[in-house]
mmCIF file of the N, C-alpha and C atoms, coordinates in Angstrom:
data_MODEL
# 
_entry.id   MODEL 
# 
loop_
_atom_site.group_PDB 
_atom_site.id 
_atom_site.type_symbol 
_atom_site.label_atom_id 
_atom_site.label_alt_id 
_atom_site.label_comp_id 
_atom_site.label_asym_id 
_atom_site.label_entity_id 
_atom_site.label_seq_id 
_atom_site.pdbx_PDB_ins_code 
_atom_site.Cartn_x 
_atom_site.Cartn_y 
_atom_site.Cartn_z 
_atom_site.occupancy 
_atom_site.B_iso_or_equiv 
_atom_site.pdbx_formal_charge 
_atom_site.auth_seq_id 
_atom_site.auth_comp_id 
_atom_site.auth_asym_id 
_atom_site.auth_atom_id 
_atom_site.pdbx_PDB_model_num 
ATOM 1   N N  . MET A 1 1  ? 12.224  0.809   34.425  1.00 0.00 ? 1  MET A N  1 
ATOM 2   C CA . MET A 1 1  ? 11.452  0.038   33.493  1.00 0.00 ? 1  MET A CA 1 
ATOM 3   C C  . MET A 1 1  ? 12.189  0.048   32.156  1.00 0.00 ? 1  MET A C  1 
ATOM 4   N N  . ALA A 1 2  ? 12.372  -1.149  31.608  1.00 0.00 ? 2  ALA A N  1 
ATOM 5   C CA . ALA A 1 2  ? 13.037  -1.267  30.317  1.00 0.00 ? 2  ALA A CA 1 
ATOM 6   C C  . ALA A 1 2  ? 12.029  -1.018  29.186  1.00 0.00 ? 2  ALA A C  1 
ATOM 7   N N  . THR A 1 3  ? 12.508  -0.375  28.179  1.00 0.00 ? 3  THR A N  1 
ATOM 8   C CA . THR A 1 3  ? 11.667  -0.140  26.991  1.00 0.00 ? 3  THR A CA 1 
ATOM 9   C C  . THR A 1 3  ? 12.331  -0.724  25.769  1.00 0.00 ? 3  THR A C  1 
ATOM 10  N N  . ARG A 1 4  ? 11.586  -0.977  24.774  1.00 0.00 ? 4  ARG A N  1 
ATOM 11  C CA . ARG A 1 4  ? 12.106  -1.541  23.554  1.00 0.00 ? 4  ARG A CA 1 
ATOM 12  C C  . ARG A 1 4  ? 11.550  -0.725  22.387  1.00 0.00 ? 4  ARG A C  1 
ATOM 13  N N  . SER A 1 5  ? 12.320  -0.624  21.329  1.00 0.00 ? 5  SER A N  1 
ATOM 14  C CA . SER A 1 5  ? 11.888  0.121   20.147  1.00 0.00 ? 5  SER A CA 1 
ATOM 15  C C  . SER A 1 5  ? 10.727  -0.592  19.479  1.00 0.00 ? 5  SER A C  1 
ATOM 16  N N  . LEU A 1 6  ? 9.852   0.186   18.899  1.00 0.00 ? 6  LEU A N  1 
ATOM 17  C CA . LEU A 1 6  ? 8.759   -0.348  18.106  1.00 0.00 ? 6  LEU A CA 1 
ATOM 18  C C  . LEU A 1 6  ? 9.210   -0.346  16.655  1.00 0.00 ? 6  LEU A C  1 
ATOM 19  N N  . ARG A 1 7  ? 9.229   -1.498  16.027  1.00 0.00 ? 7  ARG A N  1 
ATOM 20  C CA . ARG A 1 7  ? 9.699   -1.627  14.645  1.00 0.00 ? 7  ARG A CA 1 
ATOM 21  C C  . ARG A 1 7  ? 8.506   -1.554  13.708  1.00 0.00 ? 7  ARG A C  1 
ATOM 22  N N  . ILE A 1 8  ? 8.524   -0.555  12.851  1.00 0.00 ? 8  ILE A N  1 
ATOM 23  C CA . ILE A 1 8  ? 7.392   -0.295  11.936  1.00 0.00 ? 8  ILE A CA 1 
ATOM 24  C C  . ILE A 1 8  ? 7.877   -0.539  10.510  1.00 0.00 ? 8  ILE A C  1 
ATOM 25  N N  . GLY A 1 9  ? 7.088   -1.353  9.799   1.00 0.00 ? 9  GLY A N  1 
ATOM 26  C CA . GLY A 1 9  ? 7.341   -1.557  8.354   1.00 0.00 ? 9  GLY A CA 1 
ATOM 27  C C  . GLY A 1 9  ? 6.241   -0.876  7.548   1.00 0.00 ? 9  GLY A C  1 
ATOM 28  N N  . ASN A 1 10 ? 6.568   -0.462  6.348   1.00 0.00 ? 10 ASN A N  1 
ATOM 29  C CA . ASN A 1 10 ? 5.593   0.233   5.521   1.00 0.00 ? 10 ASN A CA 1 
ATOM 30  C C  . ASN A 1 10 ? 5.716   -0.264  4.071   1.00 0.00 ? 10 ASN A C  1 
ATOM 31  N N  . VAL A 1 11 ? 4.577   -0.483  3.456   1.00 0.00 ? 11 VAL A N  1 
ATOM 32  C CA . VAL A 1 11 ? 4.553   -0.813  2.038   1.00 0.00 ? 11 VAL A CA 1 
ATOM 33  C C  . VAL A 1 11 ? 3.633   0.204   1.355   1.00 0.00 ? 11 VAL A C  1 
ATOM 34  N N  . SER A 1 12 ? 3.931   0.475   0.114   1.00 0.00 ? 12 SER A N  1 
ATOM 35  C CA . SER A 1 12 ? 3.120   1.412   -0.670  1.00 0.00 ? 12 SER A CA 1 
ATOM 36  C C  . SER A 1 12 ? 2.874   0.776   -2.003  1.00 0.00 ? 12 SER A C  1 
ATOM 37  N N  . GLY A 1 13 ? 1.714   0.976   -2.534  1.00 0.00 ? 13 GLY A N  1 
ATOM 38  C CA . GLY A 1 13 ? 1.387   0.402   -3.806  1.00 0.00 ? 13 GLY A CA 1 
ATOM 39  C C  . GLY A 1 13 ? 0.436   1.258   -4.595  1.00 0.00 ? 13 GLY A C  1 
ATOM 40  N N  . TYR A 1 14 ? 0.295   0.945   -5.850  1.00 0.00 ? 14 TYR A N  1 
ATOM 41  C CA . TYR A 1 14 ? -0.623  1.666   -6.721  1.00 0.00 ? 14 TYR A CA 1 
ATOM 42  C C  . TYR A 1 14 ? -1.276  0.682   -7.656  1.00 0.00 ? 14 TYR A C  1 
ATOM 43  N N  . LEU A 1 15 ? -2.275  1.113   -8.358  1.00 0.00 ? 15 LEU A N  1 
ATOM 44  C CA . LEU A 1 15 ? -3.021  0.265   -9.284  1.00 0.00 ? 15 LEU A CA 1 
ATOM 45  C C  . LEU A 1 15 ? -2.070  -0.345  -10.292 1.00 0.00 ? 15 LEU A C  1 
ATOM 46  N N  . GLY A 1 16 ? -2.052  -1.652  -10.399 1.00 0.00 ? 16 GLY A N  1 
ATOM 47  C CA . GLY A 1 16 ? -1.182  -2.334  -11.333 1.00 0.00 ? 16 GLY A CA 1 
ATOM 48  C C  . GLY A 1 16 ? 0.162   -2.716  -10.752 1.00 0.00 ? 16 GLY A C  1 
ATOM 49  N N  . ASP A 1 17 ? 0.426   -2.374  -9.527  1.00 0.00 ? 17 ASP A N  1 
ATOM 50  C CA . ASP A 1 17 ? 1.693   -2.717  -8.881  1.00 0.00 ? 17 ASP A CA 1 
ATOM 51  C C  . ASP A 1 17 ? 1.726   -4.201  -8.542  1.00 0.00 ? 17 ASP A C  1 
ATOM 52  N N  . ARG A 1 18 ? 2.902   -4.698  -8.252  1.00 0.00 ? 18 ARG A N  1 
ATOM 53  C CA . ARG A 1 18 ? 3.025   -6.127  -7.886  1.00 0.00 ? 18 ARG A CA 1 
ATOM 54  C C  . ARG A 1 18 ? 2.359   -6.394  -6.551  1.00 0.00 ? 18 ARG A C  1 
ATOM 55  N N  . PHE A 1 19 ? 1.954   -7.619  -6.336  1.00 0.00 ? 19 PHE A N  1 
ATOM 56  C CA . PHE A 1 19 ? 1.265   -8.014  -5.103  1.00 0.00 ? 19 PHE A CA 1 
ATOM 57  C C  . PHE A 1 19 ? 2.211   -8.596  -4.061  1.00 0.00 ? 19 PHE A C  1 
ATOM 58  N N  . THR A 1 20 ? 3.497   -8.635  -4.343  1.00 0.00 ? 20 THR A N  1 
ATOM 59  C CA . THR A 1 20 ? 4.442   -9.312  -3.446  1.00 0.00 ? 20 THR A CA 1 
ATOM 60  C C  . THR A 1 20 ? 5.104   -8.379  -2.434  1.00 0.00 ? 20 THR A C  1 
ATOM 61  N N  . ALA A 1 21 ? 4.759   -7.106  -2.432  1.00 0.00 ? 21 ALA A N  1 
ATOM 62  C CA . ALA A 1 21 ? 5.427   -6.142  -1.548  1.00 0.00 ? 21 ALA A CA 1 
ATOM 63  C C  . ALA A 1 21 ? 5.283   -6.516  -0.070  1.00 0.00 ? 21 ALA A C  1 
ATOM 64  N N  . VAL A 1 22 ? 4.101   -6.927  0.342   1.00 0.00 ? 22 VAL A N  1 
ATOM 65  C CA . VAL A 1 22 ? 3.907   -7.303  1.731   1.00 0.00 ? 22 VAL A CA 1 
ATOM 66  C C  . VAL A 1 22 ? 4.738   -8.541  2.077   1.00 0.00 ? 22 VAL A C  1 
ATOM 67  N N  . ASP A 1 23 ? 4.755   -9.531  1.207   1.00 0.00 ? 23 ASP A N  1 
ATOM 68  C CA . ASP A 1 23 ? 5.570   -10.720 1.448   1.00 0.00 ? 23 ASP A CA 1 
ATOM 69  C C  . ASP A 1 23 ? 7.051   -10.338 1.559   1.00 0.00 ? 23 ASP A C  1 
ATOM 70  N N  . GLU A 1 24 ? 7.500   -9.442  0.695   1.00 0.00 ? 24 GLU A N  1 
ATOM 71  C CA . GLU A 1 24 ? 8.907   -9.031  0.718   1.00 0.00 ? 24 GLU A CA 1 
ATOM 72  C C  . GLU A 1 24 ? 9.230   -8.276  2.019   1.00 0.00 ? 24 GLU A C  1 
ATOM 73  N N  . ALA A 1 25 ? 8.308   -7.429  2.444   1.00 0.00 ? 25 ALA A N  1 
ATOM 74  C CA . ALA A 1 25 ? 8.527   -6.681  3.708   1.00 0.00 ? 25 ALA A CA 1 
ATOM 75  C C  . ALA A 1 25 ? 8.583   -7.634  4.890   1.00 0.00 ? 25 ALA A C  1 
ATOM 76  N N  . MET A 1 26 ? 7.707   -8.613  4.912   1.00 0.00 ? 26 MET A N  1 
ATOM 77  C CA . MET A 1 26 ? 7.653   -9.547  6.032   1.00 0.00 ? 26 MET A CA 1 
ATOM 78  C C  . MET A 1 26 ? 8.814   -10.535 6.024   1.00 0.00 ? 26 MET A C  1 
ATOM 79  N N  . ALA A 1 27 ? 9.450   -10.748 4.880   1.00 0.00 ? 27 ALA A N  1 
ATOM 80  C CA . ALA A 1 27 ? 10.570  -11.681 4.792   1.00 0.00 ? 27 ALA A CA 1 
ATOM 81  C C  . ALA A 1 27 ? 11.859  -11.048 5.296   1.00 0.00 ? 27 ALA A C  1 
ATOM 82  N N  . GLY A 1 28 ? 11.870  -9.739  5.465   1.00 0.00 ? 28 GLY A N  1 
ATOM 83  C CA . GLY A 1 28 ? 13.074  -9.043  5.951   1.00 0.00 ? 28 GLY A CA 1 
ATOM 84  C C  . GLY A 1 28 ? 13.169  -9.094  7.463   1.00 0.00 ? 28 GLY A C  1 
ATOM 85  N N  . ASP A 1 29 ? 13.734  -8.040  8.022   1.00 0.00 ? 29 ASP A N  1 
ATOM 86  C CA . ASP A 1 29 ? 13.839  -7.953  9.469   1.00 0.00 ? 29 ASP A CA 1 
ATOM 87  C C  . ASP A 1 29 ? 12.472  -8.002  10.126  1.00 0.00 ? 29 ASP A C  1 
ATOM 88  N N  . PRO A 1 30 ? 12.362  -8.522  11.347  1.00 0.00 ? 30 PRO A N  1 
ATOM 89  C CA . PRO A 1 30 ? 11.055  -8.605  12.023  1.00 0.00 ? 30 PRO A CA 1 
ATOM 90  C C  . PRO A 1 30 ? 10.473  -7.196  12.266  1.00 0.00 ? 30 PRO A C  1 
ATOM 91  N N  . VAL A 1 31 ? 9.187   -7.079  12.151  1.00 0.00 ? 31 VAL A N  1 
ATOM 92  C CA . VAL A 1 31 ? 8.489   -5.822  12.425  1.00 0.00 ? 31 VAL A CA 1 
ATOM 93  C C  . VAL A 1 31 ? 7.372   -6.093  13.424  1.00 0.00 ? 31 VAL A C  1 
ATOM 94  N N  . ASP A 1 32 ? 7.010   -5.043  14.177  1.00 0.00 ? 32 ASP A N  1 
ATOM 95  C CA . ASP A 1 32 ? 5.906   -5.125  15.142  1.00 0.00 ? 32 ASP A CA 1 
ATOM 96  C C  . ASP A 1 32 ? 4.607   -4.664  14.501  1.00 0.00 ? 32 ASP A C  1 
ATOM 97  N N  . VAL A 1 33 ? 4.717   -3.693  13.602  1.00 0.00 ? 33 VAL A N  1 
ATOM 98  C CA . VAL A 1 33 ? 3.541   -3.102  12.962  1.00 0.00 ? 33 VAL A CA 1 
ATOM 99  C C  . VAL A 1 33 ? 3.845   -2.978  11.492  1.00 0.00 ? 33 VAL A C  1 
ATOM 100 N N  . LEU A 1 34 ? 2.883   -3.352  10.644  1.00 0.00 ? 34 LEU A N  1 
ATOM 101 C CA . LEU A 1 34 ? 3.033   -3.190  9.180   1.00 0.00 ? 34 LEU A CA 1 
ATOM 102 C C  . LEU A 1 34 ? 1.934   -2.261  8.695   1.00 0.00 ? 34 LEU A C  1 
ATOM 103 N N  . MET A 1 35 ? 2.306   -1.223  8.030   1.00 0.00 ? 35 MET A N  1 
ATOM 104 C CA . MET A 1 35 ? 1.338   -0.255  7.503   1.00 0.00 ? 35 MET A CA 1 
ATOM 105 C C  . MET A 1 35 ? 1.364   -0.317  5.981   1.00 0.00 ? 35 MET A C  1 
ATOM 106 N N  . GLY A 1 36 ? 0.237   0.002   5.369   1.00 0.00 ? 36 GLY A N  1 
ATOM 107 C CA . GLY A 1 36 ? 0.184   0.020   3.920   1.00 0.00 ? 36 GLY A CA 1 
ATOM 108 C C  . GLY A 1 36 ? -0.529  1.278   3.418   1.00 0.00 ? 36 GLY A C  1 
ATOM 109 N N  . ASP A 1 37 ? 0.008   1.840   2.347   1.00 0.00 ? 37 ASP A N  1 
ATOM 110 C CA . ASP A 1 37 ? -0.588  3.024   1.717   1.00 0.00 ? 37 ASP A CA 1 
ATOM 111 C C  . ASP A 1 37 ? -0.934  2.614   0.267   1.00 0.00 ? 37 ASP A C  1 
ATOM 112 N N  . TYR A 1 38 ? -2.198  2.527   -0.020  1.00 0.00 ? 38 TYR A N  1 
ATOM 113 C CA . TYR A 1 38 ? -2.627  2.101   -1.325  1.00 0.00 ? 38 TYR A CA 1 
ATOM 114 C C  . TYR A 1 38 ? -3.416  3.174   -2.060  1.00 0.00 ? 38 TYR A C  1 
ATOM 115 N N  . LEU A 1 39 ? -3.435  4.361   -1.552  1.00 0.00 ? 39 LEU A N  1 
ATOM 116 C CA . LEU A 1 39 ? -4.126  5.467   -2.234  1.00 0.00 ? 39 LEU A CA 1 
ATOM 117 C C  . LEU A 1 39 ? -3.111  6.401   -2.850  1.00 0.00 ? 39 LEU A C  1 
ATOM 118 N N  . ALA A 1 40 ? -2.170  5.822   -3.557  1.00 0.00 ? 40 ALA A N  1 
ATOM 119 C CA . ALA A 1 40 ? -1.162  6.611   -4.235  1.00 0.00 ? 40 ALA A CA 1 
ATOM 120 C C  . ALA A 1 40 ? -1.795  7.538   -5.264  1.00 0.00 ? 40 ALA A C  1 
ATOM 121 N N  . GLU A 1 41 ? -1.181  8.677   -5.465  1.00 0.00 ? 41 GLU A N  1 
ATOM 122 C CA . GLU A 1 41 ? -1.741  9.676   -6.361  1.00 0.00 ? 41 GLU A CA 1 
ATOM 123 C C  . GLU A 1 41 ? -1.955  9.150   -7.776  1.00 0.00 ? 41 GLU A C  1 
ATOM 124 N N  . ILE A 1 42 ? -1.063  8.270   -8.256  1.00 0.00 ? 42 ILE A N  1 
ATOM 125 C CA . ILE A 1 42 ? -1.218  7.717   -9.597  1.00 0.00 ? 42 ILE A CA 1 
ATOM 126 C C  . ILE A 1 42 ? -2.476  6.856   -9.682  1.00 0.00 ? 42 ILE A C  1 
ATOM 127 N N  . THR A 1 43 ? -2.791  6.146   -8.593  1.00 0.00 ? 43 THR A N  1 
ATOM 128 C CA . THR A 1 43 ? -4.021  5.343   -8.562  1.00 0.00 ? 43 THR A CA 1 
ATOM 129 C C  . THR A 1 43 ? -5.234  6.239   -8.592  1.00 0.00 ? 43 THR A C  1 
ATOM 130 N N  . LEU A 1 44 ? -5.235  7.280   -7.782  1.00 0.00 ? 44 LEU A N  1 
ATOM 131 C CA . LEU A 1 44 ? -6.381  8.187   -7.755  1.00 0.00 ? 44 LEU A CA 1 
ATOM 132 C C  . LEU A 1 44 ? -6.593  8.846   -9.090  1.00 0.00 ? 44 LEU A C  1 
ATOM 133 N N  . ALA A 1 45 ? -5.514  9.216   -9.800  1.00 0.00 ? 45 ALA A N  1 
ATOM 134 C CA . ALA A 1 45 ? -5.629  9.824   -11.111 1.00 0.00 ? 45 ALA A CA 1 
ATOM 135 C C  . ALA A 1 45 ? -6.215  8.854   -12.114 1.00 0.00 ? 45 ALA A C  1 
ATOM 136 N N  . ALA A 1 46 ? -5.785  7.605   -12.084 1.00 0.00 ? 46 ALA A N  1 
ATOM 137 C CA . ALA A 1 46 ? -6.288  6.607   -13.007 1.00 0.00 ? 46 ALA A CA 1 
ATOM 138 C C  . ALA A 1 46 ? -7.759  6.323   -12.740 1.00 0.00 ? 46 ALA A C  1 
ATOM 139 N N  . LEU A 1 47 ? -8.153  6.239   -11.482 1.00 0.00 ? 47 LEU A N  1 
ATOM 140 C CA . LEU A 1 47 ? -9.564  5.969   -11.155 1.00 0.00 ? 47 LEU A CA 1 
ATOM 141 C C  . LEU A 1 47 ? -10.436 7.176   -11.515 1.00 0.00 ? 47 LEU A C  1 
ATOM 142 N N  . ALA A 1 48 ? -9.941  8.386   -11.350 1.00 0.00 ? 48 ALA A N  1 
ATOM 143 C CA . ALA A 1 48 ? -10.719 9.571   -11.744 1.00 0.00 ? 48 ALA A CA 1 
ATOM 144 C C  . ALA A 1 48 ? -10.889 9.602   -13.251 1.00 0.00 ? 48 ALA A C  1 
ATOM 145 N N  . ALA A 1 49 ? -9.848  9.247   -14.017 1.00 0.00 ? 49 ALA A N  1 
ATOM 146 C CA . ALA A 1 49 ? -9.977  9.206   -15.464 1.00 0.00 ? 49 ALA A CA 1 
ATOM 147 C C  . ALA A 1 49 ? -10.986 8.160   -15.878 1.00 0.00 ? 49 ALA A C  1 
ATOM 148 N N  . ALA A 1 50 ? -10.982 6.999   -15.249 1.00 0.00 ? 50 ALA A N  1 
ATOM 149 C CA . ALA A 1 50 ? -11.943 5.961   -15.571 1.00 0.00 ? 50 ALA A CA 1 
ATOM 150 C C  . ALA A 1 50 ? -13.353 6.406   -15.256 1.00 0.00 ? 50 ALA A C  1 
ATOM 151 N N  . ALA A 1 51 ? -13.536 7.098   -14.152 1.00 0.00 ? 51 ALA A N  1 
ATOM 152 C CA . ALA A 1 51 ? -14.879 7.629   -13.803 1.00 0.00 ? 51 ALA A CA 1 
ATOM 153 C C  . ALA A 1 51 ? -15.339 8.633   -14.833 1.00 0.00 ? 51 ALA A C  1 
ATOM 154 N N  . GLY A 1 52 ? -14.409 9.432   -15.355 1.00 0.00 ? 52 GLY A N  1 
ATOM 155 C CA . GLY A 1 52 ? -14.754 10.406  -16.381 1.00 0.00 ? 52 GLY A CA 1 
ATOM 156 C C  . GLY A 1 52 ? -15.181 9.761   -17.711 1.00 0.00 ? 52 GLY A C  1 
ATOM 157 N N  . ARG A 1 53 ? -14.774 8.518   -17.921 1.00 0.00 ? 53 ARG A N  1 
ATOM 158 C CA . ARG A 1 53 ? -15.174 7.772   -19.139 1.00 0.00 ? 53 ARG A CA 1 
ATOM 159 C C  . ARG A 1 53 ? -16.417 6.917   -18.887 1.00 0.00 ? 53 ARG A C  1 
ATOM 160 N N  . GLY A 1 54 ? -17.074 7.110   -17.755 1.00 0.00 ? 54 GLY A N  1 
ATOM 161 C CA . GLY A 1 54 ? -18.297 6.385   -17.460 1.00 0.00 ? 54 GLY A CA 1 
ATOM 162 C C  . GLY A 1 54 ? -18.090 5.039   -16.803 1.00 0.00 ? 54 GLY A C  1 
ATOM 163 N N  . LYS A 1 55 ? -16.854 4.706   -16.438 1.00 0.00 ? 55 LYS A N  1 
ATOM 164 C CA . LYS A 1 55 ? -16.558 3.450   -15.763 1.00 0.00 ? 55 LYS A CA 1 
ATOM 165 C C  . LYS A 1 55 ? -16.556 3.696   -14.244 1.00 0.00 ? 55 LYS A C  1 
ATOM 166 N N  . PRO A 1 56 ? -16.625 2.643   -13.452 1.00 0.00 ? 56 PRO A N  1 
ATOM 167 C CA . PRO A 1 56 ? -16.594 2.843   -11.990 1.00 0.00 ? 56 PRO A CA 1 
ATOM 168 C C  . PRO A 1 56 ? -15.253 3.519   -11.601 1.00 0.00 ? 56 PRO A C  1 
ATOM 169 N N  . GLY A 1 57 ? -15.307 4.429   -10.655 1.00 0.00 ? 57 GLY A N  1 
ATOM 170 C CA . GLY A 1 57 ? -14.112 5.107   -10.186 1.00 0.00 ? 57 GLY A CA 1 
ATOM 171 C C  . GLY A 1 57 ? -13.513 4.420   -8.975  1.00 0.00 ? 57 GLY A C  1 
ATOM 172 N N  . TYR A 1 58 ? -13.603 3.104   -8.960  1.00 0.00 ? 58 TYR A N  1 
ATOM 173 C CA . TYR A 1 58 ? -13.070 2.331   -7.838  1.00 0.00 ? 58 TYR A CA 1 
ATOM 174 C C  . TYR A 1 58 ? -12.647 0.963   -8.347  1.00 0.00 ? 58 TYR A C  1 
ATOM 175 N N  . VAL A 1 59 ? -11.908 0.260   -7.531  1.00 0.00 ? 59 VAL A N  1 
ATOM 176 C CA . VAL A 1 59 ? -11.506 -1.104  -7.853  1.00 0.00 ? 59 VAL A CA 1 
ATOM 177 C C  . VAL A 1 59 ? -12.232 -2.049  -6.892  1.00 0.00 ? 59 VAL A C  1 
ATOM 178 N N  . ALA A 1 60 ? -12.944 -3.017  -7.446  1.00 0.00 ? 60 ALA A N  1 
ATOM 179 C CA . ALA A 1 60 ? -13.683 -3.946  -6.612  1.00 0.00 ? 60 ALA A CA 1 
ATOM 180 C C  . ALA A 1 60 ? -12.903 -5.221  -6.397  1.00 0.00 ? 60 ALA A C  1 
# 
């Protein structure tokens, strides 16, 4: 039985980052699976600081 490699792409972002990362990843070599990590530590720190100032601790 022949097998083929699974091509995985990954993007990571944080609050205030550009929105084109997914487009850029998809414009490159073909991928089978695209994963995204948007809970970067800098985002969590910024949201915690906002919650400490009485603002929502999330992005809607």
